[in-house]
N, C-alpha and C positions, 0 to 999 in steps of 0.2 A: 043918538048922541055921539059926538066926536070923542075919539080917544085923545086924552090930553097928555102931552109929552113935555118933560123938562130935560133940557140939554145941559150937561155938566162937562165943561171942557175949558182948559186954560187958554187954548188957541182961539183967537178971534176969528181966524179963517175957518177953522173947523166948525165953530158955532154958526157962522154964516152959511157954510155949505150944508150942514145938517138941517138948519132951519129951512133953507130953500127946498131941499129934497123932501122933507116931511110935509111941508106946507102945500106941496103940489097935490097931495092926496086929499080928497074931500072928506075922508073919514078921520083924518088926523089933524090935531091942532097943537102947535108949539105954544105952550102957555108961559114959557119963560126960559131963561138961560142962566147959568151960574159959572163963574170963573174958578171957583175952588170949593172944596167940601163944606167950609163954614157958611159961605153964602148959600150953597145948595141946601144945607140943613134947614135954614130959615125959610127958603122958598118951598121946600117940600111940605113943611108944616103949614105954610100960608096958602099954597096953591093946590095941595092934594092931587098931584098928577097921577095918572093911571100907569104911566111907564116913565122910566128914567134912562137916558143914555149917559154912560159914565166913562170918561177917559181913564185909562189905566194909570198913566203918569200925571199926577196932579201936584200943584204947589201946596205948601203948608200942611197937607195931610195926603199921603198917597192913596190911590184909588182903592187898594185892597183894605186898608185900615178903615176907610170910610164905608166901604161895602159891608164889612163885618159889623160895624156899629149900626148901620142902617138896617141890616137884616135882624139884628137883635131888638132894636127899638121900634122900627116902623117898616116891616117887610113890604117890599114893592118889587114888581117886575123890573129887572135891570138888564139892559143890553150894553155890554162892555164895548168900548172902542179901543182896539189894541193895535200895536205896531207889529209888522212882520219881522221881528227880530227874535233871537233865541230867548232873550230875557222877556220879551213881550209874550212869547208863547207860554213860558213857565208861569208868568203872572196871570195870564188869562185862564189857564187851567186851574190855578188856585182860586180865581174868582168864580169859576163854575162850581168848584167844590163848596164855596161859601154861600152859593145860592143864586148867582147870576143866571138869568134865563138863557142868554145866548151872547154871541159876540160878533163884531164886525172887525175884520182886519184891514186897517187903512194902509194904503201903499206907502212905501218908503220914499219913492221919487214921484215928483209931479203930483203932489197930494190933491190939488184941486181937481184936475182932470181925472185922476184915478178914482177918487171918491165919488165923483159924479157918475162914473161908469158903474159904480156899485149901488146906484140909487134904488133899483127895484129890490135888490137884496136887503138893503137897509129898511125900506118900507115894509117888506114882508116880515122881517124879523121883529120890528116894532109892533106890527099888528099881531103876530103870533104871541109876543110877550104879553100883550094886553089880555089875551085869552088864557095864558098859561097859569098853572098852579105854582105859587111861590113856595119854594121849599128851603127852609133854613138848613144850613150844613149840619150833617150828623154823621157819625162814624159807626161803622159796623163793629160788633163785638170783636175784640182781638182774638185771633185764632192762633193756636200753638204753632210755632214755626216748624216747617217741614222742609228739610233740605232737598234741593233739586239734585237728583241722582241721574247721571248720564246713563242711558240705556244702551246696551250693545246694538250695533248697527243692524244685525240680523233680526233682532226683536222688533226694532222700529220698522224695518222693511215689511215684516209680517203683519204688524198691527196697522200699518199705513193703509191697508185695504179695508179696514173697518170704517164705521160711520164717521162722518164729518159734521161739525156744527157750523152753520152759516148764520151770522148775525148782522142785522141792518138797523141803523138808528140815525136820528137827526137831532132836532132841538131837545135838550135834556139828556141826550144819549151818552155824553161822556161819563156822567155819574151813573147812569143805568148800566152801561157796559162794565164799569168798575165794579158795581155791586154783583153783577152776574159772575164775572171772572173770579172775584174774591171768594165766592162760595163753591168754586169748582176745585176738585182735587188735582194734585200734581200729575196724575196719570189720566187726566181727562182726554177725550178724543181730540183730534186735530180740529182747530177752530179757524175760520176765515171771517173777517169782519169788515164792514163798511160803515164808517161814521162820517157824515158830511162835515168836512174840514178843509181848509186851504193847505197849500204846501207849507212845510216846516212845522206846522202845528201837529201833524200826524206823527212825526218823528218824536216830538216831545211827549205826546200823549202815549205812544207805545212805550217809551222809557218809563213813564210814570206808572202805567199799568204793570209793567214788568217788575217794578220795585214793590208792588202791593200784592200781587197774586202769586199763587203757587205754580201756575203754568208759566212757561217762558213766552214773553210777548215781544214781537219785533215788527217794525215796518216791513211790509212785504217787498221782496225784490223779484223781478221776473225769473221764473223757473224754480222758485223755492218749493220744496216738498212740503206737503201737509202731513205733519207727524203728530202722534199722540203727545200730549204734554206741551204742545206749542200752539200759539195763536198768532196769526198773521193779520196785520191791519193794512188795508189798502192805503197807499200813499196819496196825499192830497194832490189833486189835479190829474190823477191817473185812474182809469178804470181797472178793476181786477176781476178775473173770472177763473173758475176751476176748470182744469183740463185733465184728461187721463193720459198717463204715460206708462204703458205696460200695466203692471199691477199697482202702480203708484198713482196718487193724485198730486198734481202740482198747481201752482197759480201762474196765470199769465197776467202781466202788468203792462198796460198799453194806454196810448192816448188816441181817442177818436172823439167825435162830437159829444157834447153833453147829452145826457139822457135824463128826462124829467128835470131839466135845468141843472143837473148835478154831474160832477166828475170828481170823485168816484160816484157811481150810481148803484144803489141797492138792487135795482132791477137787473142790471148787467150781471152782478154776482149771482143772484137767485136764478136767473134764466139759465146760466151755465150749470148750476147745481141740478136743475130739473133735467137738463139734457144729458149730463155725464154721470150723475150720481144716483138719480132715481130714489129708491127707498133707502139708500145708504147715506142720507143726509137728514139732519134735523134743522129746520129753518126757524129762526127767531126774529120777530120784528118788534122793535122797541119804540119808545116815545119819539115823536118827531112830527113836524108840520108837513103837509102835502100828502102825496100818494106814492112816493118812490118805494118800490118793493112790493106793493100790494098786488098788482097784476101777476107778477112772476111768482109770488108766494102761492097764489092759487094754482099756477102751473106746477110748482113743486109738489103741492098736495096731490094733484091729479097724477103725478108721476110716481106716487107712493111714499113721499116723504112725510114724516111727522112734523107738523108746523105749530108754532106757539106764538100768540100775540099778547103783548102786555095789556093789562086791563085799563080801563079808563081812569079809575080812581088813583092808580099809582103813576100814571103818565104825567109828565110836565105839559105836554101837548098831545092830545089824543087825535092825531091826524093820520099818520101812516098805519098804526094798528087798526084804527076805525075803518079805513078804506079796505084793508086786508080782510077784516072780519066781514064787511058788507059784500065783498067779492067771493066769499066762501073759501078764503085761503087759510083760515085758522082752524086747525083741528082742536085746539085747546086755547083758552083765554085764562091767563094767570096774572096775579099781582107780581110786582117786580121781585119781592123777596121769596117767591116760590118758583121762579123761572129756572134757576139752576137745578133744583130738584126735579123739575119737569124734564129738563134736558137729560139728566142721568137716568130717569125712568125710561125715557124713549130709547136711549142707547141700549139699555138692557133688554128691551122688549124683543 
C-alpha cells in the first residue's frame, strides 16, 4: 500500500514541485494539497493522510500554531518545509520540539531548481516519517539551576586528556541530543556531536542547546579544544573529526566529499575517535534513518571504546542504532532517558 501524503503550502509553485517530486516514487501518493491550515484541517480529517508536509510560514495561521494544534488533536508524522534564514532555523527547531518528525530546508534563491536538487532527500524524509514514531512535545522535569563556573586553564589542560563523549544522530536527533545533554552535569567530559543538519541550522541548534543545558555548547570551529564541560557540534556542510595535539584532543573541521550521503557524517567523527582515542571515548548513536555511524561505531568498540545505542522503543526512527547493533557496534542498548546515566557510568569505569 502506498504512503499517502498531504502537502500544505501557500505557494502554488512549492505545491507543484513537491507533488512532482513525491509522485515520482511508486511507494508514495499525494492525496491532496492545502493552501492554509484551515483547509488542511478539513482535508486531514477527510483524507487521513499518512504523512503531512507543512510550510513553516503560512497565511491565516502560522505553521507552528497549526502543528501544535495538530499534535494535540490528531498526531501525524509531519515533515516541515523551512527557509534557510535565521528566523526559519529558529522556527524549525521549535517545530521539532513540538513533534515534527523532520524538516527540509528549501533554498532561498532559485527555489524551483534548488528544490528539485533536493528531490531524493525529500522522498527519503517523507518515507522515514511514515515509519517514524510520532512524539508529542514534552518537557523534562525542571532541574535546579547550576551556574557555569570557569575552571582554571591548568585544570582544564589536565582534564582534557580524560575520556571524550562522541554522539551521532539524525532523524529525531535534535530532541534526543537535547534530552541527553540536559541530564549531564556541568563538569561532564568533553563532548563532540554530529547531527545531520544543513548550514545555519547547526548554529541555531547549538545556541538552543547551550541555553538549556549545564554544559557549554557551541558550533565547532577548526582547532577547537575538547574540554570538560563543553560540547562541540559539527557545523552543517562540514565534516568534523577528533585529532590529537600533544596531550590534548582537538577537532578538525573540513570539507571533503559526502560520506553516507551526509556532510557532516557520523562515520567520519567515529572513525577518528577509533583511531585517536581508543578506550578513552564513549560512543553514542541515537535515533536516525540510514546507517551513518554504524560501521565506525563497531570500529570504536574494537578499539576499546564503550559504546551505547539508543533502543528501538525510544527512537523516532530505529535506523542508525539498529544498524550499529547488528554490526556488533553497541556494547550497551539503552532507552533515551537512561543514556546520560550510561555515559557517566562508562566515564567512571
